[in-house]
N, C-alpha and C positions, 0 to 999 in steps of 0.2 A: 608766912608758911609756919604752921604749927607742927612741932616735932614731939612725939610721945614715945617714951620708952616702955615697952610692954614686958617688963621684968626680965630684960636680957641678962645673959651671964656676964658680959664684959662691960655693960653700962653704955649710956649715951651721954656725950659731953658736948657743950657749946663753949668755944673759947677756953677749953680746959676745965670747965665747971660742970660737975655731974648734974644731970637734970632728969626729972621724970616726965615733965611736960613743959615746953617753952616755945616762944615764938622765935623763929630763926630769921634774922634780918640780913640784908645784903652785906657782904664783906665778912660775916662771921664764919668761923670754922666749926663744922659739925664733925664729930668723931664717933664712929660706930665700931667698937672693937679696936682694930688696928688700922682701920680705913679713915682717912681724913678728907673732908670735902669742904669747899668754900662756896657759898651761895653768891653768885654774881648776877646782878640784874641791871638792865639798861633803864635809864629814865624814859618815861613815855615820850614818844615823838623823836627820840634820838635815833638817827638813821645811820650814823657812822659806825661801821663795824670795826671791832678790834682785830688786828692781824692775828691769824691763827698760827701757832707754831708750825714751821715747815718741816717736812720730812727730810731727814738727812740721808744723803746717798752714801752708802758704805763702799769702800774699796772692794773690788772683786777678790774672792778668796783664792785658794790654790786650786789649779785645775788638775784633773786626773793624770794628764801626761807629765805634769811637774812632779806629782807624787811618785809616779812610776820611775821617773828619771833619778830620783833621790836628791838629797841635799847636796849643794855644792861645797859647803863646809859643815863640819860636825864637831862633836865633842871629843872624839878620839884623836890620838896623836897623828894619824895618817891623813886627817882631813878628808875622809872619803864619805862622810855622812854616817849614818847608822849602819854599823857592820855587825855580822853575827858574832856572838861571844864565843870564845874558845871554851869548849866543854871539858876541860882537863879534869876537873873535879868529878863530873858525872862519869867520865871514862874510867877513872881510878875506882870509883864506887862499884861500877858494873863489873870490872875485872875481879875485884875483891869478892863480890857476891858470887860470881861464877866459881872461884876457887873454893869458897866455903861450901857451895852446893856440891862440887865434885867430892870434897872430903866427906861430907855427910853421906852421899850415895855409897862411897867406898866403905865407910864404917857400917852401914846397913848391910851391904853385901857380905862383909867379913863376919858380922854377927850372925847372919843367916847361915853361912857356910860352917861356922864353928858350932852352931847349935845342932847341926845335923850329924856331926862326928861324935862317936862314942868316947867317953872319958876313959883314960888308961889308969 
């Protein structure tokens, strides 16, 4: 099999050697960019097939009912799985923002009322 590189960006290599045109022989490794391939050919008349890699059966994943039930053990100290975090920091921030908002509204009302009064 003849392999020819048509000015590719990444180059064409046979057994790690850059080529522009070469004959690829059985057992040699052809690399096109980041892809490596090896040419394998049977001898004429050879009928014994090599065993093909078998597909591996993976263990079943987590079912929806198991997800809904939650984890039996978890990372928190209560061992109840993943629990909702306490939002103490968010609550304090919200209360502070509301207090500042009320103060700003009160200052605006005071400024509007004092602007309407005549100066003595």
